[in-house]
N, C-alpha and C positions, 0 to 999 in steps of 0.2 A: 503494499499499499504505500503510495506517494504521500509525503508530508507538505503539510502548509503549516505556515505561522500567522498569527493574528496580530494586527496592529494594536494598540491600547484603545483606540476608538472602536475598532471591530468588537474586541472583548467587551466593551461597555454595551454597544449595541445588541449583542447576543444576549447578555444579560438582562437587559431592558426588554426586548422582545420575549424573553422566555417569562418574565415576571407578568409581563402585561397579558401574555397567552393564557396564564393560570388564572388571572383575574377575569378575564374575558370569557374564556373557553373552558375553563377547569384543568385540572392537573393531567389527566389522561390525555387529552386534546393538546396540550401544550408540549407534553412529552413527545408524543406522535410528531408534531409539526417540527419540534427541535432536532429530533433524532434525523428526520428527513432532510433538514437544513444541514446537519453535519455530514450526511451522505453526500450531498452536493457538494460541500466544500472538500471531500475527498475526491470526488469526481473531478472537480476543477484542478486539483493537485495532479491528478493523473493525465489529465489531458488538458492542459491550460489553453491550448488554442482553439479548443472545441467551441467557445463562447466567442462573440464578437467583440471587436476593438471598440471603445467609446473615445477615441482621439479628441473628438469635439467637445467633450467634457474636460478630459485631462490626458495629455499625451502618454501612451505607454499603459493605460488602463483598459481593462476589459470588464464586462459585466455579463452575469447569468442571473436570470430571475427563477425565484423558487416561491411558489405561491404569491405571497402580497409583497414580497421583499427583493430588492435588487442587491446582488453581491457584486461589489466592486473589488477588483484585484489587480495586481501586476506581478509580472515575473522578475527574476533576476538570477544571478549566478547562484545563489543559495535556493532557488525554487520559486515558491508561490507565496506570495503575502497577500492575505486578505486585509484589504483596507478598511471597508466599510460595508456594513450590512444595514440597507435603509429601506425604509416602508416607502410612504408617499412624500417624503422629505424631498426639497429640491436638491438634487446631487450635485448640481454645480457648485453650490455654497458649502457643500460638506465634503469635498475631496481635497482640500487644502493642505 
């Protein structure tokens, strides 16, 4: 399994979306969604070029959509860095 690393902002995003999922949908559904999201992160790490570039937002970034969230990431010599996991927020202002 290919590895990925999370930016501090992405860690915060994941924690926030999990807590919100518990409140809005219950523990079981929040767990199911979170597990699926982690599986998507693993797929991104395994095949980073599978998802489209979003150079119009930030040069070198790519995006994968999972459910209601957009996963923004980039690759470098160390592999894949998950930069942000955003809901309906304006991505352009969040990718600094």
